[in-house]
C-alpha positions, -999 to +999 in steps of 0.1 A: -815-035+670-782-048+685-757-032+661-746+003+667-731+007+631-728-019+601-693-028+589-699-008+558-710+022+579-677+019+599-657+017+565-673+047+552-666+066+585-628+056+582-629+068+546-645+101+554-616+107+579-589+095+554-604+118+527-595+148+552-563+137+568-545+124+539-548+155+515-543+178+547-510+162+557-497+159+522-507+196+513-492+210+544-460+190+543-455+200+507-463+237+513-439+236+542-411+223+518-421+247+490-423+279+513-388+270+529-373+265+495-362+229+503-343+209+480-315+212+454-329+245+440-319+262+473-286+280+466-275+276+503-281+239+502-263+235+469-232+253+485-229+227+512-204+199+512-229+171+509-221+134+520-220+106+495-252+091+510-272+122+499-298+109+475-309+127+444-337+154+446-362+130+429-359+105+459-371+132+484-399+142+459-411+105+458-406+095+493-422+124+512-456+123+495-457+085+500-448+090+538-473+117+542-500+096+527-491+067+551-492+092+581-528+105+569-541+070+568-526+060+602-542+093+617-576+084+601-574+047+616-569+064+651-593+092+646-620+065+636-614+044+667-636+065+691-636+054+727-606+036+724-582+036+755-552+057+750-566+076+719-561+109+734-524+103+741-519+087+708-534+116+689-514+141+711-481+123+704-489+122+668-496+159+663-465+169+682-444+149+659-462+161+629-460+198+639-421+191+646-419+175+611-436+205+594-411+228+614-380+208+602-377+223+566-381+259+575-355+255+603-330+236+580-335+251+546-349+285+555-330+294+585-298+274+578-298+259+613-283+226+606-275+217+642-309+226+656-324+207+627-305+177+638-318+180+673-354+185+659-351+154+638-340+133+667-370+147+686-394+138+659-380+102+656-382+098+692-417+112+693-428+090+665-415+059+682-436+067+713-464+074+689-461+040+672-463+024+708-493+044+714-511+036+681-504-002+685-529-011+710-555+010+692-550-002+657-519-023+647-522-013+610-518+023+621-487+016+640-472-004+611-478+026+588-454+046+608-427+021+604-415+033+570-417+067+583-393+059+612-369+042+589-368+074+569-364+095+597-335+075+609-319+079+576-325+115+575-312+121+610-278+104+597-278+125+566-285+157+588-256+147+612-232+141+583-241+174+568-236+192+601-202+174+604-190+184+571-202+219+573-196+235+608-202+267+593-234+262+576-254+286+598-231+313+585-228+303+548-242+328+527-256+316+492-240+331+463-262+357+447-278+348+413-260+368+387-271+379+355-248+386+327-258+414+303-237+415+273 
């Protein structure tokens, strides 16, 4: 027999990877957002002076799961490419940016560290650019799946920068306590 694996077997191997990577990334990313109380329900965030480019909450709730699905599919492609030259570096870069991504919401929404979150998102963007270049020789489709993520990261970095500029005291801003009227 001259074939190591049939095309159908290779597709199934990729699908098995994707069945793990996609739900894992979506679940962990969503969990980090929930645990850090991200979004418009966060009283601290609601108290900030937000720039005009700030999208409504449904945009974030739509975009992030789609991006996480794309990240999971890209990761599955690279995991599936056993023996590919540069695969180890590509995976290392991917996981570095992913862990940094998962740390952003707790830093911004949980610890109110707007400036540090800006530096972190710039790091995430730069690491994702490096990841894209590392993915390209292995699987071009995996690299292309990262492009919308890089575009969103660029927008998010601009938004983070503008929030930082408009709220120099954001780290010390204490959200108003919820009040209950008994009457």
